N, CA, C and O atoms as a MOPAC input file, in Angstrom:
PM7 MOZYME 1SCF
protein

 N     72.34600 1   -22.65400 1    42.62400 1
 C     71.36400 1   -21.48400 1    40.66600 1
 C     71.63100 1   -19.80700 1    40.86400 1
 O     71.64200 1   -18.89800 1    41.69500 1
 N     71.88200 1   -20.21700 1    39.09300 1
 C     72.44600 1   -18.73200 1    39.12600 1
 C     71.84200 1   -17.99000 1    38.21900 1
 O     72.64000 1   -17.82000 1    37.29800 1
 N     70.43800 1   -17.25000 1    37.92400 1
 C     69.63900 1   -16.55300 1    37.23200 1
 C     70.08700 1   -15.61200 1    36.88300 1
 O     70.65700 1   -14.81200 1    37.62400 1
 N     69.86300 1   -15.42300 1    35.09800 1
 C     70.07000 1   -14.01700 1    34.63600 1
 C     68.66000 1   -13.35600 1    34.37000 1
 O     67.78300 1   -14.15300 1    34.03800 1
 N     68.34700 1   -12.19200 1    34.45100 1
 C     67.72900 1   -11.58800 1    34.15100 1
 C     67.25800 1   -10.31700 1    33.56600 1
 O     67.45600 1    -9.18400 1    34.00400 1
 N     66.69200 1   -10.62500 1    32.65300 1
 C     66.54500 1    -9.25900 1    31.59900 1
 C     65.22000 1    -8.32900 1    31.80900 1
 O     64.20700 1    -8.99500 1    32.01900 1
 N     65.02700 1    -6.83700 1    31.79200 1
 C     64.67500 1    -6.32400 1    32.77500 1
 C     63.90000 1    -6.12800 1    30.91500 1
 O     64.94700 1    -5.58100 1    30.56900 1
 N     63.24000 1    -6.12100 1    29.89500 1
 C     62.40200 1    -5.59200 1    28.93700 1
 C     62.20200 1    -4.25300 1    28.68200 1
 O     62.62400 1    -3.87400 1    27.59000 1
 N     61.47300 1    -3.11900 1    29.65900 1
 C     61.00600 1    -1.83700 1    29.44700 1
 C     62.17800 1    -0.73500 1    29.11100 1
 O     63.25600 1    -1.29400 1    29.31100 1
 N     62.37800 1     0.63600 1    28.67200 1
 C     63.15400 1     1.08200 1    28.41300 1
 C     62.67200 1     1.89500 1    29.75200 1
 O     63.58900 1     1.94500 1    30.57200 1
 N     61.31900 1     2.62600 1    30.24200 1
 C     60.86900 1     2.99400 1    31.34300 1
 C     61.32900 1     2.60900 1    32.60200 1
 O     60.97000 1     1.54200 1    33.10000 1
 N     62.04800 1     3.33600 1    33.13200 1
 C     62.45200 1     3.43900 1    34.61000 1
 C     61.62900 1     3.94100 1    35.11700 1
 O     60.88100 1     4.89300 1    34.89500 1
 N     61.96600 1     2.42200 1    36.71700 1
 C     60.74300 1     3.11400 1    37.76800 1
 C     58.69300 1     2.32100 1    37.03200 1
 O     57.57200 1     2.51700 1    37.50300 1
 N     59.07000 1     1.62700 1    36.00300 1
 C     57.43400 1     1.58700 1    35.59800 1
 C     57.29000 1     0.30000 1    35.75800 1
 O     58.28300 1    -0.33900 1    36.10400 1
 N     55.71300 1    -0.55800 1    35.49200 1
 C     55.99000 1    -1.48400 1    36.50300 1
 C     56.83700 1    -2.77900 1    35.77800 1
 O     57.45000 1    -3.52200 1    36.54400 1
 N     56.87400 1    -3.02100 1    34.51000 1
 C     58.45400 1    -4.23800 1    34.81100 1
 C     59.02900 1    -4.07600 1    35.46200 1
 O     58.87000 1    -4.69100 1    36.51700 1
 N     60.10600 1    -3.15200 1    35.33600 1
 C     61.09700 1    -2.66800 1    36.99500 1
 C     60.45000 1    -3.15200 1    37.73200 1
 O     60.61400 1    -4.35800 1    37.91600 1
 N     59.41900 1    -2.43400 1    38.48700 1
 C     58.39600 1    -2.90400 1    40.02300 1
 C     58.31600 1    -4.24900 1    39.71000 1
 O     58.38300 1    -4.85700 1    40.77900 1
 N     58.18800 1    -5.14500 1    38.63900 1
 C     58.10100 1    -6.67800 1    39.06100 1
 C     59.55400 1    -7.57100 1    38.93000 1
 O     59.77200 1    -8.60100 1    39.56800 1
 N     60.54500 1    -6.91100 1    37.91200 1
 C     60.84400 1    -7.71500 1    38.20100 1
 C     62.73400 1    -7.63100 1    39.59800 1
 O     63.75000 1    -8.31300 1    39.73600 1
 N     62.13200 1    -6.35100 1    40.25200 1
 C     62.88600 1    -5.74700 1    41.50800 1
 C     62.61500 1    -7.15000 1    42.37900 1
 O     63.36700 1    -8.01700 1    42.82400 1
 N     60.85400 1    -6.89600 1    42.40500 1
 C     60.26000 1    -8.46900 1    43.44900 1
 C     61.01900 1    -9.54800 1    43.14900 1
 O     62.00000 1    -9.85400 1    43.82700 1
 N     60.58200 1   -10.28200 1    41.99800 1
 C     61.21200 1   -11.35100 1    41.46100 1
 C     62.81600 1   -11.79400 1    42.07000 1
 O     63.12000 1   -12.91800 1    42.46900 1
 N     63.61900 1   -10.72600 1    42.02200 1
 C     64.54500 1   -10.86400 1    42.34600 1
 C     64.93200 1   -10.82000 1    43.22900 1
 O     65.73800 1   -11.69900 1    43.53600 1
 N     64.59400 1    -9.74800 1    44.20400 1
 C     64.24900 1    -9.71300 1    45.63400 1
 C     63.95100 1   -11.14500 1    46.94400 1
 O     64.33300 1   -11.52600 1    48.05000 1
 N     62.73800 1   -11.59100 1    45.51100 1
 C     62.62300 1   -13.49800 1    46.05100 1
 C     63.64500 1   -13.82200 1    45.88100 1
 O     64.24400 1   -14.19500 1    46.89000 1
 N     64.50200 1   -13.86800 1    44.36500 1
 C     65.12600 1   -15.07600 1    44.13800 1
 C     66.06000 1   -15.00200 1    45.33700 1
 O     65.78400 1   -15.76900 1    46.25900 1
 N     67.00500 1   -14.29300 1    45.46700 1
 C     68.01900 1   -12.94300 1    45.61000 1
 C     67.65800 1   -14.14600 1    47.89600 1
 O     68.45000 1   -14.71000 1    48.65100 1
 N     66.25800 1   -13.92400 1    47.95600 1
 C     66.50000 1   -14.57900 1    49.26800 1
 C     66.33500 1   -15.47400 1    50.00000 1
 O     66.17600 1   -15.62000 1    51.21200 1
 N     66.41800 1   -16.43100 1    48.64100 1
 C     66.24500 1   -18.16500 1    48.28200 1
 C     67.58700 1   -18.70000 1    48.82400 1
 O     67.76500 1   -19.75800 1    49.42900 1
 N     69.24000 1   -16.99000 1    48.21400 1
 C     70.40700 1   -17.94900 1    48.35600 1
 C     70.61900 1   -17.60500 1    46.65600 1
 O     71.74000 1   -17.70800 1    46.16000 1
 N     69.56600 1   -17.23800 1    45.93100 1
 C     70.49800 1   -17.47300 1    44.81100 1
 C     71.51400 1   -16.78500 1    43.89700 1
 O     72.52400 1   -16.69400 1    44.59500 1
 N     71.73100 1   -16.33800 1    42.88600 1
 C     72.61900 1   -15.02700 1    42.20000 1
 C     71.89600 1   -14.65400 1    40.55500 1
 O     71.85000 1   -15.10200 1    39.40900 1
 N     71.46800 1   -13.65700 1    41.29400 1
 C     70.78700 1   -13.09100 1    39.75400 1
 C     71.45400 1   -11.90200 1    39.14800 1
 O     71.62400 1   -10.85700 1    39.77600 1
 N     71.93600 1   -12.14000 1    37.55300 1
 C     72.89500 1   -10.94300 1    36.77500 1
 C     71.61200 1   -10.68900 1    36.28500 1
 O     70.85500 1   -11.53800 1    35.81400 1
 N     71.30300 1    -9.01100 1    36.46200 1
 C     70.31700 1    -8.00400 1    35.46500 1
 C     70.78100 1    -7.37600 1    35.20300 1
 O     71.39200 1    -6.38000 1    35.59000 1
 N     70.36800 1    -8.30700 1    33.79700 1
 C     70.26100 1    -6.82700 1    32.11500 1
 C     69.65800 1    -5.69700 1    32.10300 1
 O     68.72800 1    -5.60800 1    32.90500 1
 N     69.91500 1    -4.63700 1    31.34400 1
 C     68.74300 1    -4.05600 1    31.57000 1
 C     69.37200 1    -3.23800 1    30.23600 1
 O     70.25000 1    -2.37600 1    30.19500 1
 N     68.62400 1    -3.81200 1    29.23300 1
 C     68.97100 1    -3.53700 1    27.61600 1
 C     68.86300 1    -2.73800 1    27.01900 1
 O     69.14300 1    -2.92900 1    25.83600 1
 N     68.38100 1    -1.29600 1    27.44100 1
 C     68.00800 1     0.07100 1    26.80900 1
 C     69.13000 1     0.56500 1    27.36600 1
 O     69.53300 1     1.40500 1    26.56200 1
 N     69.96700 1     0.51600 1    28.41600 1
 C     70.81200 1     0.30600 1    28.79000 1
 C     72.16200 1     0.44600 1    28.44100 1
 O     72.83200 1     1.35200 1    28.93600 1
 N     72.72900 1    -0.51900 1    27.47700 1
 C     73.16600 1    -1.40300 1    27.04600 1
 C     73.16600 1    -0.72400 1    25.65400 1
 O     72.32600 1    -0.00300 1    25.11600 1
 N     74.89500 1    -1.37800 1    25.05700 1
 C     74.94400 1    -0.83800 1    23.82500 1
 C     74.64100 1    -2.84500 1    22.97300 1
 O     75.30000 1    -3.88100 1    23.05800 1
 N     73.63100 1    -2.56300 1    22.41500 1
 C     73.03500 1    -4.03700 1    21.66200 1
 C     72.85400 1    -3.32700 1    20.22700 1
 O     72.14800 1    -2.47500 1    19.68800 1
 N     73.91900 1    -4.19800 1    19.93900 1
 C     73.68600 1    -3.72600 1    17.98900 1
 C     72.30100 1    -4.63100 1    17.30100 1
 O     72.02000 1    -5.82500 1    17.39200 1
 N     71.64900 1    -3.56300 1    16.63400 1
 C     71.02900 1    -5.35800 1    15.99400 1
 C     71.36600 1    -6.48000 1    15.08100 1
 O     72.28900 1    -6.27700 1    14.29100 1
 N     70.76500 1    -7.63700 1    15.06100 1
 C     71.01700 1    -8.55000 1    14.50000 1
 C     72.14900 1    -8.13100 1    12.42100 1
 O     71.04200 1    -7.98300 1    11.90400 1
 N     72.65100 1    -8.01300 1    11.81000 1
 C     72.75300 1    -8.18100 1    11.16500 1
 C     73.02800 1    -9.10900 1    10.06900 1
 O     73.60800 1    -9.16300 1     8.98400 1
 N     72.45100 1    -9.69300 1    10.73700 1
 C     72.32800 1   -11.66200 1     9.20900 1
 C     73.06400 1   -11.81800 1     8.64200 1
 O     72.90300 1   -12.24900 1     7.50000 1
 N     74.11300 1   -11.57900 1     9.09400 1
 C     75.92000 1   -11.72300 1     8.19300 1
 C     75.92700 1   -12.89700 1     7.80700 1
 O     75.87000 1   -13.03200 1     6.58500 1
 N     76.00400 1   -14.29800 1     8.73800 1
 C     75.30500 1   -15.73000 1     8.18800 1
 C     77.04500 1   -16.17300 1     9.64900 1
 O     77.34800 1   -17.36600 1     9.66000 1
 N     77.73300 1   -15.42700 1    10.42800 1
 C     78.45200 1   -15.41000 1    10.86700 1
 C     78.11300 1   -16.68800 1    11.96900 1
 O     78.45900 1   -17.86900 1    12.01500 1
 N     77.44900 1   -16.01600 1    12.63100 1
 C     77.44800 1   -17.39700 1    13.52500 1
 C     77.08500 1   -19.24300 1    13.29400 1
 O     77.19800 1   -20.21700 1    14.03700 1
 N     76.51100 1   -19.00600 1    11.56100 1
 C     75.74700 1   -19.76100 1    11.51300 1
 C     77.16700 1   -20.77300 1    11.47700 1
 O     77.18100 1   -21.92200 1    11.91900 1
 N     78.40400 1   -20.03600 1    10.81900 1
 C     79.89600 1   -20.19200 1    10.66700 1
 C     80.45600 1   -21.03200 1    11.74100 1
 O     80.92600 1   -22.15800 1    11.58000 1
 N     80.35000 1   -20.27500 1    13.04100 1
 C     81.25500 1   -20.79600 1    14.17600 1
 C     80.32500 1   -20.76000 1    15.55500 1
 O     80.96900 1   -20.95400 1    16.58600 1
 N     78.98900 1   -20.55300 1    15.70100 1
 C     77.80600 1   -20.07900 1    16.59500 1
 C     78.34300 1   -18.97000 1    17.67800 1
 O     78.10600 1   -19.06000 1    18.88300 1
 N     79.25400 1   -17.69600 1    16.95500 1
 C     79.55200 1   -16.45900 1    17.89500 1
 C     78.89900 1   -15.81500 1    17.21400 1
 O     78.50000 1   -16.21900 1    16.12100 1
 N     78.59300 1   -14.49100 1    17.76500 1
 C     78.77200 1   -13.99900 1    16.58400 1
 C     79.92200 1   -12.86300 1    16.68600 1
 O     80.92300 1   -12.74800 1    17.39300 1
 N     79.31500 1   -12.04700 1    15.63300 1
 C     81.05400 1   -11.59700 1    15.25300 1
 C     80.49900 1    -9.81400 1    15.69300 1
 O     81.52200 1    -9.13000 1    15.69200 1
 N     79.35400 1    -9.00400 1    16.01600 1
 C     79.28600 1    -8.05400 1    15.85700 1
 C     80.68200 1    -7.57700 1    17.56400 1
 O     81.12300 1    -8.57000 1    18.14200 1
 N     80.86000 1    -7.04600 1    17.76500 1
 C     81.14600 1    -6.19200 1    19.09300 1
 C     80.19700 1    -5.08700 1    19.97800 1
 O     80.18500 1    -3.86400 1    19.84100 1
 N     79.64600 1    -5.66200 1    20.64100 1
 C     80.05600 1    -4.78300 1    22.27500 1
 C     78.87800 1    -5.51800 1    23.09600 1
 O     78.79100 1    -6.74500 1    23.10800 1
 N     78.07200 1    -4.76400 1    23.70900 1
 C     77.58600 1    -5.49600 1    25.57000 1
 C     77.38400 1    -7.30100 1    25.58500 1
 O     77.74000 1    -8.10300 1    26.44800 1
 N     76.79800 1    -7.49300 1    24.50500 1
 C     76.74200 1    -9.46200 1    24.11400 1
 C     77.17100 1   -10.14200 1    24.22800 1
 O     76.54400 1   -11.18600 1    24.41100 1
 N     78.88900 1   -10.15700 1    24.22000 1
 C     79.10300 1   -10.76900 1    24.75500 1
 C     79.28000 1   -11.20900 1    26.35800 1
 O     79.90300 1   -12.16100 1    26.82800 1
 N     78.57100 1   -10.26000 1    26.96500 1
 C     78.81000 1   -10.33300 1    28.84500 1
 C     77.58200 1   -11.77000 1    29.03700 1
 O     77.50400 1   -12.78400 1    29.73200 1
 N     76.29500 1   -10.70300 1    27.33600 1
 C     75.66000 1   -11.37000 1    27.77000 1
 C     75.45800 1   -12.92000 1    27.25500 1
 O     74.87800 1   -13.86200 1    27.79400 1
 N     75.91500 1   -12.85400 1    26.44000 1
 C     76.70400 1   -14.91000 1    25.74100 1
 C     77.19100 1   -15.32500 1    27.14300 1
 O     76.57800 1   -16.28200 1    27.61700 1
 N     77.96900 1   -14.90500 1    27.74400 1
 C     78.89900 1   -15.22500 1    28.89400 1
 C     77.83200 1   -15.93100 1    30.42800 1
 O     77.77600 1   -16.93800 1    31.13400 1
 N     77.14000 1   -14.57700 1    30.25300 1
 C     75.87600 1   -15.42800 1    31.38000 1
 C     74.88700 1   -16.65200 1    31.32700 1
 O     74.41200 1   -17.43400 1    32.15000 1
 N     74.77900 1   -16.39600 1    29.61600 1
 C     73.44200 1   -17.25100 1    29.23800 1
 C     74.27300 1   -18.26600 1    29.85400 1
 O     74.04000 1   -18.50300 1    31.04000 1
 N     75.29200 1   -18.97700 1    29.21900 1
 C     76.07300 1   -20.00300 1    29.24400 1
 C     76.34800 1   -20.79400 1    30.71200 1
 O     76.45900 1   -21.97800 1    31.02900 1
 N     76.39800 1   -19.54400 1    31.41700 1
 C     76.69900 1   -19.84300 1    32.21100 1
 C     75.22600 1   -20.12300 1    33.54500 1
 O     75.45700 1   -20.33500 1    34.73500 1
 N     73.72600 1   -20.04300 1    32.90000 1
 C     73.13200 1   -19.65400 1    33.67200 1
 C     72.25200 1   -20.91000 1    33.92200 1
 O     72.44600 1   -21.82300 1    33.12000 1
 N     71.18700 1   -21.15500 1    35.02300 1
 C     69.90700 1   -22.00100 1    34.87700 1
 C     69.43400 1   -22.20900 1    34.97800 1
 O     69.12000 1   -23.37300 1    35.23000 1
 N     68.46600 1   -20.73800 1    34.84300 1
 C     66.84400 1   -19.86900 1    34.82300 1
 C     67.42200 1   -18.88000 1    34.70900 1
 O     68.27600 1   -18.26600 1    35.35000 1
 N     66.41000 1   -18.65100 1    33.03600 1
 C     66.46100 1   -17.00600 1    32.77000 1
 C     64.93900 1   -16.27100 1    33.36200 1
 O     64.09600 1   -16.98600 1    33.90400 1
 N     64.73400 1   -14.85100 1    33.18900 1
 C     63.56100 1   -14.71200 1    33.88100 1
 C     63.71000 1   -13.20300 1    32.94700 1
 O     64.68500 1   -12.49100 1    32.70200 1
 N     62.23000 1   -13.11100 1    32.56900 1
 C     62.50700 1   -11.99500 1    31.90800 1
 C     60.94000 1   -11.06100 1    31.51300 1
 O     59.96700 1   -11.49000 1    30.89300 1
 N     61.11900 1    -9.81200 1    32.06300 1
 C     60.34000 1    -9.56500 1    32.57000 1
 C     59.76700 1    -7.91200 1    31.40600 1
 O     60.47000 1    -6.90300 1    31.47500 1
 N     58.87700 1    -7.92000 1    30.74900 1
 C     58.79800 1    -7.07400 1    29.99700 1
 C     57.39200 1    -6.59300 1    29.14900 1
 O     56.57600 1    -7.42000 1    28.74200 1
 N     57.27900 1    -5.46500 1    28.99600 1
 C     55.42000 1    -4.87000 1    28.46100 1
 C     55.08600 1    -5.68700 1    26.99300 1
 O     55.57200 1    -6.74600 1    26.59500 1
 N     54.28700 1    -4.98700 1    26.47300 1
 C     53.85500 1    -5.20900 1    25.50700 1
 C     53.48200 1    -4.19600 1    24.80800 1
 O     52.40100 1    -3.61200 1    24.87500 1
 N     54.59300 1    -3.91900 1    23.96000 1
 C     54.48600 1    -2.07100 1    22.75600 1
 C     53.85100 1    -3.20900 1    21.24100 1
 O     54.46900 1    -3.96700 1    20.49500 1
 N     52.69100 1    -2.90900 1    21.30600 1
 C     52.08200 1    -2.52600 1    19.83600 1
 C     52.11700 1    -4.08800 1    19.94300 1
 O     53.27300 1    -4.05600 1    19.52100 1
 N     51.94200 1    -5.13800 1    20.08600 1
 C     51.72400 1    -6.83900 1    20.03300 1
 C     52.92900 1    -7.37200 1    19.77700 1
 O     52.99500 1    -8.36800 1    19.05600 1
 N     54.21100 1    -6.73000 1    20.39000 1
 C     55.08500 1    -7.10000 1    20.84300 1
 C     56.00900 1    -6.93000 1    21.54500 1
 O     55.62100 1    -6.33300 1    22.54900 1
 N     57.62300 1    -7.23900 1    21.59400 1
 C     58.71100 1    -6.75200 1    22.45700 1
 C     59.10700 1    -5.61100 1    22.50500 1
 O     58.76700 1    -5.02900 1    21.47500 1
 N     59.55000 1    -5.10300 1    23.04400 1
 C     59.95700 1    -3.61300 1    23.25800 1
 C     61.21600 1    -3.50700 1    22.05900 1
 O     61.91000 1    -4.52300 1    22.05500 1
 N     61.49400 1    -2.80100 1    21.37600 1
 C     63.25400 1    -3.21300 1    20.70500 1
 C     64.50300 1    -3.55400 1    21.40000 1
 O     65.50600 1    -4.25700 1    21.52000 1
 N     63.97900 1    -2.86800 1    21.66300 1
 C     65.44700 1    -3.86500 1    22.80900 1
 C     65.87000 1    -5.07000 1    23.63300 1
 O     66.80500 1    -5.86800 1    23.69800 1
 N     64.81800 1    -4.82500 1    24.17700 1
 C     65.12700 1    -6.78700 1    24.31000 1
 C     64.92400 1    -7.56300 1    22.94300 1
 O     65.42600 1    -8.61700 1    22.55200 1
 N     64.27200 1    -6.93500 1    22.50900 1
 C     63.88000 1    -7.79700 1    20.96500 1
 C     65.29100 1    -7.96100 1    20.00600 1
 O     65.44500 1    -8.90800 1    19.23500 1
 N     66.54300 1    -6.58500 1    20.24200 1
 C     67.67000 1    -7.22900 1    19.65600 1
 C     68.23400 1    -7.24300 1    20.62500 1
 O     68.95700 1    -6.25700 1    20.76900 1
 N     68.24900 1    -8.11300 1    21.60200 1
 C     68.99400 1    -8.94600 1    22.94400 1
 C     68.62300 1    -9.83100 1    22.63300 1
 O     69.45700 1   -10.72700 1    22.76600 1
 N     66.94200 1   -10.41400 1    21.89400 1
 C     67.17500 1   -11.73300 1    21.28100 1
 C     67.17900 1   -12.15500 1    20.34200 1
 O     67.05000 1   -13.37400 1    20.45800 1
 N     67.27100 1   -11.80900 1    19.19300 1
 C     67.56400 1   -11.39500 1    17.96100 1
 C     68.93500 1   -12.13300 1    17.80100 1
 O     69.17200 1   -13.20200 1    17.23900 1
 N     69.82300 1   -11.21300 1    18.49300 1
 C     71.69100 1   -11.62600 1    18.81100 1
 C     71.81300 1   -13.21100 1    19.58900 1
 O     72.78300 1   -13.96800 1    19.53900 1
 N     70.45700 1   -13.43600 1    20.33500 1
 C     70.59200 1   -14.86700 1    20.47000 1
 C     70.80000 1   -16.16600 1    19.72800 1
 O     71.09200 1   -17.26700 1    20.19600 1
 N     70.51500 1   -15.68100 1    18.02400 1
 C     70.96200 1   -16.52800 1    17.05700 1
 C     71.93700 1   -17.25900 1    17.46800 1
 O     71.71100 1   -18.46100 1    17.61400 1
 N     73.08400 1   -16.80600 1    17.72100 1
 C     74.05600 1   -17.01100 1    17.14400 1
 C     73.95900 1   -18.43700 1    18.57800 1
 O     74.15900 1   -19.53900 1    18.06800 1
 N     73.71900 1   -18.51000 1    20.03800 1
 C     73.27400 1   -19.83400 1    20.60500 1
 C     72.46600 1   -19.93800 1    19.66700 1
 O     72.47100 1   -18.71500 1    19.51900 1
 N     71.93700 1   -20.19300 1    19.07700 1
 C     70.67400 1   -20.86800 1    18.76000 1
 C     72.04400 1   -21.78000 1    17.45300 1
 O     72.07000 1   -23.01000 1    17.41400 1
 N     72.73000 1   -21.18000 1    16.81200 1
 C     72.84700 1   -21.97500 1    15.62700 1
 C     74.24800 1   -22.85800 1    16.34900 1
 O     74.86000 1   -23.72300 1    15.72200 1
 N     74.54800 1   -22.48900 1    17.60000 1
 C     75.60300 1   -23.06100 1    18.31800 1
 C     75.19500 1   -24.25100 1    18.50100 1
 O     75.84600 1   -25.25800 1    18.22300 1
 N     74.10600 1   -24.22600 1    18.97600 1
 C     73.69700 1   -25.75200 1    19.96800 1
 C     72.41400 1   -26.52300 1    18.18300 1
 O     71.98200 1   -27.67500 1    18.24300 1
 N     72.24900 1   -26.05100 1    17.52900 1
 C     71.33400 1   -26.82100 1    16.50100 1
 C     71.52600 1   -27.18900 1    15.23400 1
 O     71.11400 1   -28.09400 1    14.50900 1
 N     72.99900 1   -25.32700 1    15.03300 1
 C     73.66800 1   -26.04500 1    13.46800 1
 C     74.62400 1   -26.94200 1    13.92300 1
 O     74.63800 1   -28.15900 1    13.74000 1
 N     75.39100 1   -26.28600 1    14.50300 1
 C     76.65100 1   -26.79600 1    15.08100 1
 C     76.98000 1   -28.23800 1    15.88900 1
 O     78.06600 1   -28.81600 1    15.90200 1
 N     75.68600 1   -28.67500 1    16.58700 1
 C     75.48400 1   -29.28900 1    17.62900 1
 C     76.26800 1   -29.67600 1    18.73600 1
 O     76.62200 1   -30.70500 1    19.31200 1
 N     76.47100 1   -27.81200 1    18.84800 1
 C     77.59200 1   -28.23500 1    20.52500 1
 C     76.27300 1   -27.99300 1    21.86600 1
 O     75.42600 1   -27.10300 1    21.95000 1
 N     76.45200 1   -28.77100 1    22.47200 1
 C     76.05000 1   -28.73200 1    23.39100 1
 C     75.91800 1   -27.38500 1    24.03800 1
 O     76.72600 1   -26.54800 1    23.63600 1
 N     75.00000 1   -26.97700 1    25.02800 1
 C     74.83800 1   -25.97400 1    26.06300 1
 C     74.88000 1   -27.08100 1    27.28700 1
 O     74.39300 1   -28.17700 1    27.56400 1
 N     75.79200 1   -26.07100 1    27.85300 1
 C     75.55000 1   -27.17200 1    29.03700 1
 C     74.71200 1   -26.61200 1    30.03800 1
 O     74.35100 1   -25.44100 1    29.92000 1
 N     74.19800 1   -27.60700 1    31.44100 1
 C     72.50300 1   -27.34200 1    31.85200 1
 C     73.11300 1   -27.37600 1    33.16500 1
 O     72.36100 1   -26.92700 1    34.03000 1
 N     74.69500 1   -27.92600 1    33.75200 1
 C     74.38800 1   -28.26500 1    35.27400 1
 C     73.29800 1   -28.77200 1    35.91600 1
 O     72.41700 1   -29.08700 1    35.11500 1
 N     72.98900 1   -28.99400 1    37.19700 1
 C     72.79100 1   -29.86700 1    38.19700 1
 C     71.10600 1   -29.88600 1    38.30800 1
 O     70.39100 1   -30.78400 1    38.75400 1
 N     70.50800 1   -27.82400 1    37.42200 1
 C     69.21000 1   -28.04500 1    37.72700 1
 C     68.55200 1   -27.73700 1    36.15500 1
 O     67.48400 1   -27.13100 1    36.06400 1
 N     69.46600 1   -28.32300 1    34.64800 1
 C     69.04400 1   -27.85100 1    33.98800 1
 C     68.28800 1   -26.89900 1    33.31100 1
 O     67.07400 1   -26.98400 1    33.49600 1
 N     68.65400 1   -26.08000 1    32.63200 1
 C     67.58300 1   -24.59500 1    31.81900 1
 C     66.01700 1   -24.62800 1    31.56500 1
 O     65.25200 1   -25.24800 1    30.82600 1
 N     65.90500 1   -23.49600 1    32.70400 1
 C     64.42300 1   -23.36000 1    32.51900 1
 C     64.43600 1   -21.30200 1    32.32600 1
 O     65.37600 1   -20.52500 1    32.49900 1
 N     63.20000 1   -21.06300 1    31.97800 1
 C     62.88500 1   -19.80400 1    31.86700 1
 C     61.23400 1   -19.06900 1    32.20500 1
 O     60.26500 1   -19.82200 1    32.30700 1
 N     61.09500 1   -17.74400 1    32.33700 1
 C     60.55200 1   -17.86300 1    32.84100 1
 C     59.93400 1   -15.94900 1    32.25700 1
 O     60.50900 1   -14.90800 1    32.57800 1
 N     59.09000 1   -16.02200 1    31.67000 1
 C     58.61900 1   -14.69400 1    31.03100 1
 C     57.39100 1   -14.12300 1    31.86100 1
 O     56.36900 1   -14.74600 1    32.14800 1
 N     57.72000 1   -12.72400 1    32.20800 1
 C     56.80100 1   -11.94000 1    33.05500 1
 C     56.12200 1   -10.92500 1    32.11100 1
 O     56.92300 1   -10.00800 1    31.92900 1
 N     54.61300 1   -10.64500 1    31.22600 1
 C     54.38700 1    -9.53700 1    30.28200 1
 C     53.62000 1    -8.54200 1    31.21600 1
 O     52.86800 1    -8.82600 1    32.14800 1
 N     53.87000 1    -7.70000 1    30.89800 1
 C     52.74600 1    -5.82200 1    31.57100 1
 C     51.71200 1    -5.44800 1    29.81200 1
 O     51.94700 1    -5.09400 1    28.65700 1
 N     50.77700 1    -5.75600 1    30.51400 1
 C     50.64600 1    -5.05700 1    29.36000 1
 C     48.51000 1    -4.76300 1    29.52400 1
 O     47.65000 1    -5.41600 1    30.11400 1
 N     48.43100 1    -3.28800 1    28.53600 1
 C     47.31300 1    -2.60600 1    29.77500 1
 C     46.42700 1    -2.88500 1    28.85100 1
 O     45.38900 1    -2.34100 1    29.22600 1
 N     46.08000 1    -3.91100 1    26.95600 1
 C     44.90400 1    -4.21800 1    26.09400 1
 C     44.09200 1    -5.25900 1    26.72500 1
 O     44.31000 1    -6.06600 1    27.63000 1
 N     43.20900 1    -5.02900 1    26.06400 1
 C     41.88700 1    -6.22700 1    26.41000 1
 C     42.03100 1    -7.88900 1    25.49600 1
 O     41.45300 1    -8.95800 1    25.69100 1
 N     43.44700 1    -7.31800 1    24.10000 1
 C     43.71800 1    -9.06700 1    23.33100 1
 C     44.70300 1    -9.70000 1    24.10000 1
 O     45.43200 1    -8.91800 1    24.71000 1
 N     44.96900 1   -11.08500 1    24.26700 1
 C     45.70300 1   -12.29800 1    24.08100 1
 C     46.68200 1   -11.60600 1    22.93800 1
 O     47.56000 1   -10.79300 1    23.22600 1
 N     46.34000 1   -12.13800 1    21.36300 1
 C     46.82500 1   -11.63300 1    20.66700 1
 C     48.68600 1   -11.46300 1    20.70500 1
 O     49.56200 1   -12.13600 1    20.16200 1
 N     48.74500 1   -10.31700 1    21.55700 1
 C     49.86100 1    -9.24400 1    22.00100 1
 C     51.04700 1   -10.43200 1    23.16300 1
 O     52.19500 1   -10.85800 1    23.03900 1
 N     49.81400 1   -10.59100 1    24.36100 1
 C     51.31700 1   -11.59400 1    24.72300 1
 C     51.36600 1   -12.60300 1    24.04100 1
 O     52.49400 1   -13.09400 1    23.99200 1
 N     50.44300 1   -13.22500 1    23.37500 1
 C     51.20800 1   -14.61300 1    22.79200 1
 C     52.31400 1   -14.57500 1    21.30200 1
 O     52.94500 1   -15.54600 1    20.88500 1
 N     52.31100 1   -13.32800 1    20.76200 1
 C     53.08300 1   -13.25300 1    20.48700 1
 C     54.68000 1   -12.59100 1    20.65300 1
 O     55.55600 1   -12.61700 1    19.78900 1
 N     54.76000 1   -12.08600 1    21.82200 1
 C     56.10400 1   -11.87300 1    22.69500 1
 C     56.07700 1   -13.23800 1    23.32100 1
 O     56.96800 1   -13.35700 1    24.16200 1
 N     55.33200 1   -14.29600 1    23.16900 1
 C     55.43800 1   -15.60400 1    24.38400 1
 C     56.36700 1   -16.17100 1    22.61300 1
 O     57.46000 1   -16.73200 1    22.69300 1
 N     56.09300 1   -16.05900 1    22.02800 1
 C     56.62300 1   -16.60400 1    20.46600 1
 C     58.26200 1   -16.29900 1    20.44100 1
 O     59.35300 1   -16.75600 1    20.78300 1
 N     57.89200 1   -15.66400 1    20.06400 1
 C     59.78000 1   -14.35400 1    21.18700 1
 C     60.61700 1   -15.24900 1    21.75000 1
 O     61.47600 1   -16.09500 1    21.49800 1
 N     60.07900 1   -14.77300 1    22.52700 1
 C     60.49600 1   -15.03700 1    23.40000 1
 C     61.28500 1   -16.45200 1    24.07100 1
 O     62.11100 1   -16.56800 1    24.97600 1
 N     60.57800 1   -17.49200 1    23.12900 1
 C     60.41900 1   -18.65400 1    23.70500 1
 C     61.92800 1   -19.07000 1    22.53900 1
 O     62.41400 1   -20.20100 1    22.53800 1

């Protein structure tokens, strides 16, 4: 099984990085492959709402998202570990998620099937936050879905 892991926090060695490291270690120990993405260290431009993906299912922006798209298409499982910043996801991981609009267009507008492989496709969202309100977690969950 192949897993795409996304670290949502820009904070080096923070709680999210510790958690994703533990999760990746456990996944790899079971013999699965994991590719880790750190959006804060990548060249990912924000979506500019040009509509190109609505026509082709591909984003017209040329940056590090090309490799992310390839991995997303090839993966069986997805892991996102992120803090909650002001009732939302950090801007770096949010830009990556926004750019996945191209995959949404590919599947739902253009009706192209996304390969599922023998394991199906599932995801896990792990969020870290210090506030005592659930609203921030709920908004992050909606965004990640």
